[in-house]
N, CA, C and O atoms as a printed pandas DataFrame, in Angstrom:
     atom_number atom_name residue_name chain_id  residue_number  x_coord  y_coord  z_coord
0              1         N          MET        A               1   -3.298  -23.699    0.203
1              2        CA          MET        A               1   -4.129  -22.976    1.377
2              3         C          MET        A               1   -5.692  -23.199    1.005
3              4         O          MET        A               1   -6.156  -23.283   -0.132
4              5         N          GLU        A               2   -6.230  -23.256    1.949
5              6        CA          GLU        A               2   -7.514  -23.871    1.785
6              7         C          GLU        A               2   -8.169  -22.070    1.987
7              8         O          GLU        A               2   -7.678  -21.190    2.694
8              9         N          ASN        A               3   -9.600  -21.971    0.954
9             10        CA          ASN        A               3  -10.067  -21.032    1.280
10            11         C          ASN        A               3  -11.306  -21.253    2.592
11            12         O          ASN        A               3  -12.046  -22.182    2.918
12            13         N          PRO        A               4  -11.027  -19.712    3.152
13            14        CA          PRO        A               4  -11.981  -20.143    4.043
14            15         C          PRO        A               4  -13.242  -20.007    4.087
15            16         O          PRO        A               4  -13.945  -20.682    4.839
16            17         N          PHE        A               5  -13.691  -19.118    3.289
17            18        CA          PHE        A               5  -14.839  -18.332    3.011
18            19         C          PHE        A               5  -15.687  -19.964    2.571
19            20         O          PHE        A               5  -16.756  -20.226    3.121
20            21         N          LYS        A               6  -15.191  -20.745    1.762
21            22        CA          LYS        A               6  -16.006  -21.891    1.334
22            23         C          LYS        A               6  -16.814  -22.355    2.724
23            24         O          LYS        A               6  -17.999  -22.678    2.649
24            25         N          LYS        A               7  -16.211  -22.364    3.788
25            26        CA          LYS        A               7  -16.577  -22.813    4.816
26            27         C          LYS        A               7  -17.711  -22.635    5.190
27            28         O          LYS        A               7  -18.429  -23.504    5.685
28            29         N          LEU        A               8  -18.177  -20.824    4.885
29            30        CA          LEU        A               8  -19.308  -20.604    5.214
30            31         C          LEU        A               8  -20.431  -21.175    4.310
31            32         O          LEU        A               8  -20.265  -21.509    3.137
32            33         N          VAL        A               9  -21.874  -21.262    5.168
33            34        CA          VAL        A               9  -22.870  -22.158    4.615
34            35         C          VAL        A               9  -23.995  -20.857    4.056
35            36         O          VAL        A               9  -23.976  -19.634    4.187
36            37         N          HIS        A              10  -24.946  -21.824    3.381
37            38        CA          HIS        A              10  -25.650  -20.521    2.433
38            39         C          HIS        A              10  -26.649  -20.861    2.844
39            40         O          HIS        A              10  -26.797  -22.017    3.241
40            41         N          PRO        A              11  -27.941  -19.674    2.881
41            42        CA          PRO        A              11  -27.590  -18.269    3.215
42            43         C          PRO        A              11  -26.198  -17.959    3.901
43            44         O          PRO        A              11  -25.627  -18.251    4.951
44            45         N          PRO        A              12  -26.027  -17.455    3.128
45            46        CA          PRO        A              12  -24.278  -16.370    3.758
46            47         C          PRO        A              12  -24.952  -15.888    5.368
47            48         O          PRO        A              12  -26.086  -15.495    5.644
48            49         N          LYS        A              13  -23.408  -16.164    6.496
49            50        CA          LYS        A              13  -23.701  -16.090    7.728
50            51         C          LYS        A              13  -22.549  -15.158    7.982
51            52         O          LYS        A              13  -21.574  -15.055    7.238
52            53         N          GLU        A              14  -22.749  -14.470    9.129
53            54        CA          GLU        A              14  -21.792  -13.935    9.494
54            55         C          GLU        A              14  -20.657  -14.274    9.729
55            56         O          GLU        A              14  -20.552  -14.964   10.743
56            57         N          ALA        A              15  -19.131  -13.923    8.828
57            58        CA          ALA        A              15  -17.949  -14.542    9.240
58            59         C          ALA        A              15  -17.326  -14.257   10.832
59            60         O          ALA        A              15  -17.397  -13.327   11.636
60            61         N          PRO        A              16  -16.750  -15.461   10.802
61            62        CA          PRO        A              16  -16.343  -15.083   12.409
62            63         C          PRO        A              16  -15.338  -14.032   12.729
63            64         O          PRO        A              16  -14.600  -13.541   11.875
64            65         N          PRO        A              17  -15.334  -13.570   14.491
65            66        CA          PRO        A              17  -14.600  -12.395   14.711
66            67         C          PRO        A              17  -12.847  -12.712   14.361
67            68         O          PRO        A              17  -11.930  -11.951   14.054
68            69         N          GLU        A              18  -12.882  -13.484   14.473
69            70        CA          GLU        A              18  -10.903  -14.060   14.313
70            71         C          GLU        A              18  -10.820  -13.684   12.630
71            72         O          GLU        A              18  -10.040  -12.821   12.226
72            73         N          MET        A              19  -11.604  -14.345   11.836
73            74        CA          MET        A              19  -11.680  -14.545   10.648
74            75         C          MET        A              19  -11.704  -12.569    9.717
75            76         O          MET        A              19  -11.101  -12.148    8.729
76            77         N          LYS        A              20  -12.499  -12.030   10.485
77            78        CA          LYS        A              20  -12.343  -10.699   10.237
78            79         C          LYS        A              20  -11.679   -9.629   10.512
79            80         O          LYS        A              20  -11.701   -8.577    9.874
80            81         N          LYS        A              21  -10.967   -9.914   11.633
81            82        CA          LYS        A              21   -9.515   -9.462   12.170
82            83         C          LYS        A              21   -8.428   -9.463   11.556
83            84         O          LYS        A              21   -7.594   -8.603   11.272
84            85         N          HIS        A              22   -8.595  -11.084   11.298
85            86        CA          HIS        A              22   -7.204  -11.282   10.316
86            87         C          HIS        A              22   -7.444  -10.905    8.782
87            88         O          HIS        A              22   -6.573  -11.302    8.008
88            89         N          VAL        A              23   -8.471  -10.217    8.268
89            90        CA          VAL        A              23   -8.793   -9.864    6.602
90            91         C          VAL        A              23   -8.302   -8.400    7.199
91            92         O          VAL        A              23   -7.190   -8.121    6.751
92            93         N          MET        A              24   -8.711   -7.621    7.887
93            94        CA          MET        A              24   -8.216   -6.495    8.047
94            95         C          MET        A              24   -7.248   -6.066    8.739
95            96         O          MET        A              24   -6.961   -4.881    8.570
96            97         N          ASN        A              25   -6.350   -6.949    9.833
97            98        CA          ASN        A              25   -5.183   -6.869    9.645
98            99         C          ASN        A              25   -4.235   -7.050    7.957
99           100         O          ASN        A              25   -3.465   -6.162    7.590
100          101         N          ASP        A              26   -4.475   -8.281    7.144
101          102        CA          ASP        A              26   -3.802   -7.854    6.011
102          103         C          ASP        A              26   -4.414   -6.692    5.284
103          104         O          ASP        A              26   -3.680   -6.494    4.315
104          105         N          ILE        A              27   -5.375   -5.849    5.280
105          106        CA          ILE        A              27   -6.095   -4.882    4.768
106          107         C          ILE        A              27   -4.663   -3.566    5.053
107          108         O          ILE        A              27   -3.824   -3.054    4.312
108          109         N          SER        A              28   -4.973   -3.459    6.363
109          110        CA          SER        A              28   -4.052   -2.427    6.829
110          111         C          SER        A              28   -3.042   -2.528    6.219
111          112         O          SER        A              28   -2.740   -1.615    5.451
112          113         N          ALA        A              29   -2.014   -3.909    6.389
113          114        CA          ALA        A              29   -0.456   -3.906    5.883
114          115         C          ALA        A              29   -0.862   -3.480    4.556
115          116         O          ALA        A              29   -0.710   -2.315    4.191
116          117         N          PHE        A              30   -1.306   -4.262    3.915
117          118        CA          PHE        A              30   -1.334   -3.335    2.170
118          119         C          PHE        A              30   -1.626   -2.067    2.191
119          120         O          PHE        A              30   -1.038   -1.396    1.343
120          121         N          LYS        A              31   -2.346   -1.518    2.889
121          122        CA          LYS        A              31   -2.450    0.148    2.901
122          123         C          LYS        A              31   -1.279    0.534    3.077
123          124         O          LYS        A              31   -0.787    1.345    2.293
124          125         N          LEU        A              32   -0.417   -0.069    4.377
125          126        CA          LEU        A              32    0.603    0.917    4.909
126          127         C          LEU        A              32    1.825    0.596    3.734
127          128         O          LEU        A              32    2.504    1.500    3.248
128          129         N          PHE        A              33    1.966   -0.735    3.398
129          130        CA          PHE        A              33    3.214   -0.942    2.440
130          131         C          PHE        A              33    2.979    0.625    1.048
131          132         O          PHE        A              33    3.702    1.538    0.651
132          133         N          VAL        A              34    1.134    0.003    0.666
133          134        CA          VAL        A              34    1.054    0.983   -0.657
134          135         C          VAL        A              34    1.503    2.413   -0.613
135          136         O          VAL        A              34    1.940    2.978   -1.616
136          137         N          GLU        A              35    1.342    3.253    1.081
137          138        CA          GLU        A              35    1.581    4.537    1.082
138          139         C          GLU        A              35    2.701    4.777    1.319
139          140         O          GLU        A              35    3.120    5.929    1.214
140          141         N          LEU        A              36    3.589    3.622    1.751
141          142        CA          LEU        A              36    5.162    3.610    2.513
142          143         C          LEU        A              36    5.808    3.719    0.567
143          144         O          LEU        A              36    6.063    4.825    0.089
144          145         N          GLY        A              37    5.948    2.585   -0.165
145          146        CA          GLY        A              37    5.735    2.689   -1.867
146          147         C          GLY        A              37    5.604    3.892   -2.233
147          148         O          GLY        A              37    6.545    4.178   -2.973
148          149         N          SER        A              38    4.722    4.973   -2.047
149          150        CA          SER        A              38    3.920    5.816   -3.008
150          151         C          SER        A              38    4.869    7.104   -2.246
151          152         O          SER        A              38    5.242    7.947   -3.062
152          153         N          LEU        A              39    5.190    7.291   -1.173
153          154        CA          LEU        A              39    6.204    7.971   -0.044
154          155         C          LEU        A              39    7.273    8.035   -0.739
155          156         O          LEU        A              39    7.730    9.158   -0.952
156          157         N          PHE        A              40    7.933    6.910   -1.260
157          158        CA          PHE        A              40    9.554    7.242   -1.362
158          159         C          PHE        A              40    9.669    7.179   -2.695
159          160         O          PHE        A              40   10.696    7.708   -3.121
160          161         N          SER        A              41    8.645    6.499   -3.846
161          162        CA          SER        A              41    8.808    6.708   -5.300
162          163         C          SER        A              41    8.331    7.821   -5.856
163          164         O          SER        A              41    8.828    8.564   -6.702
164          165         N          PHE        A              42    7.166    7.862   -5.209
165          166        CA          PHE        A              42    6.592    9.525   -6.052
166          167         C          PHE        A              42    7.626   10.653   -5.491
167          168         O          PHE        A              42    8.254   11.351   -6.287
168          169         N          ASN        A              43    7.791   10.814   -3.902
169          170        CA          ASN        A              43    8.907   11.912   -3.518
170          171         C          ASN        A              43    9.691   11.933   -4.320
171          172         O          ASN        A              43    9.805   12.747   -5.237
172          173         N          TYR        A              44   10.424   10.909   -4.040
173          174        CA          TYR        A              44   11.937   10.405   -4.548
174          175         C          TYR        A              44   12.007   10.782   -5.719
175          176         O          TYR        A              44   12.985   11.413   -6.117
176          177         N          ALA        A              45   10.992   10.472   -6.495
177          178        CA          ALA        A              45   11.718   10.987   -7.767
178          179         C          ALA        A              45   11.325   12.936   -7.771
179          180         O          ALA        A              45   12.110   13.616   -8.433
180          181         N          LYS        A              46   10.033   13.761   -6.964
181          182        CA          LYS        A              46    9.965   15.086   -7.417
182          183         C          LYS        A              46   11.222   15.529   -6.816
183          184         O          LYS        A              46   11.597   16.645   -7.176
184          185         N          ALA        A              47   11.920   14.930   -6.020
185          186        CA          ALA        A              47   13.100   15.520   -5.413
186          187         C          ALA        A              47   14.378   15.291   -6.151
187          188         O          ALA        A              47   15.255   16.136   -6.334
188          189         N          ALA        A              48   14.381   14.047   -6.554
189          190        CA          ALA        A              48   15.925   14.210   -7.500
190          191         C          ALA        A              48   15.607   14.981   -9.210
191          192         O          ALA        A              48   16.490   15.327   -9.995
192          193         N          GLU        A              49   14.232   15.082   -9.411
193          194        CA          GLU        A              49   14.024   16.308  -10.276
194          195         C          GLU        A              49   14.586   17.427   -9.739
195          196         O          GLU        A              49   15.776   17.589  -10.008
196          197         N          ALA        A              50   14.110   18.158   -9.124
197          198        CA          ALA        A              50   14.301   19.765   -8.040
198          199         C          ALA        A              50   15.920   19.571   -8.084
199          200         O          ALA        A              50   16.403   20.620   -8.509
200          201         N          PHE        A              51   16.934   18.609   -7.798
201          202        CA          PHE        A              51   18.065   18.642   -7.880
202          203         C          PHE        A              51   18.835   18.787   -8.786
203          204         O          PHE        A              51   19.870   19.451   -8.743
204          205         N          PHE        A              52   18.331   18.066   -9.877
205          206        CA          PHE        A              52   19.417   17.619  -11.855
206          207         C          PHE        A              52   18.723   19.295  -12.015
207          208         O          PHE        A              52   19.543   19.982  -12.624
208          209         N          LYS        A              53   17.439   20.125  -11.632
209          210        CA          LYS        A              53   16.947   21.540  -12.457
210          211         C          LYS        A              53   17.561   22.413  -11.319
211          212         O          LYS        A              53   17.761   23.533  -11.790
212          213         N          LYS        A              54   17.916   22.356  -10.102
213          214        CA          LYS        A              54   18.905   23.333   -9.593
214          215         C          LYS        A              54   20.378   23.358  -10.202
215          216         O          LYS        A              54   21.068   24.366  -10.054
216          217         N          ASN        A              55   20.731   22.533  -10.708
217          218        CA          ASN        A              55   21.976   21.752  -10.834
218          219         C          ASN        A              55   22.420   22.151  -12.245
219          220         O          ASN        A              55   23.597   22.057  -12.593
220          221         N          GLU        A              56   21.259   22.685  -13.202
221          222        CA          GLU        A              56   20.821   23.176  -14.449
222          223         C          GLU        A              56   21.263   24.442  -14.489
223          224         O          GLU        A              56   22.107   24.923  -15.245
224          225         N          HIS        A              57   20.432   25.135  -13.333
225          226        CA          HIS        A              57   20.410   26.707  -13.599
226          227         C          HIS        A              57   22.016   26.692  -12.816
227          228         O          HIS        A              57   22.310   27.236  -13.881
228          229         N          LYS        A              58   22.863   26.634  -12.293
229          230        CA          LYS        A              58   23.974   26.585  -11.716
230          231         C          LYS        A              58   25.051   26.577  -12.850
231          232         O          LYS        A              58   26.040   27.309  -12.895
232          233         N          ASN        A              59   24.633   25.479  -13.895
233          234        CA          ASN        A              59   25.585   25.073  -14.652
234          235         C          ASN        A              59   25.409   26.632  -16.151
235          236         O          ASN        A              59   26.278   27.366  -16.621
236          237         N          LYS        A              60   24.398   26.570  -16.342
237          238        CA          LYS        A              60   23.970   27.891  -17.124
238          239         C          LYS        A              60   24.666   29.348  -17.233
239          240         O          LYS        A              60   25.169   29.954  -18.178
240          241         N          LYS        A              61   24.424   29.746  -15.442
241          242        CA          LYS        A              61   24.845   30.989  -15.020
242          243         C          LYS        A              61   26.905   31.222  -15.100
243          244         O          LYS        A              61   27.420   32.284  -14.752
């Protein structure tokens, strides 16, 4: 894939609006995946830990 930023001339000019929109959409998608990953990985681990701790307390009685 060709680097679109190489098309910009020096001194730097403003990037075209469609390129800005594409970059911002990519960043938004990345943020969404990061948030979903953290939601499922971190909270899943905490839920599993809490579940097993509750079972340990029941087994000790």
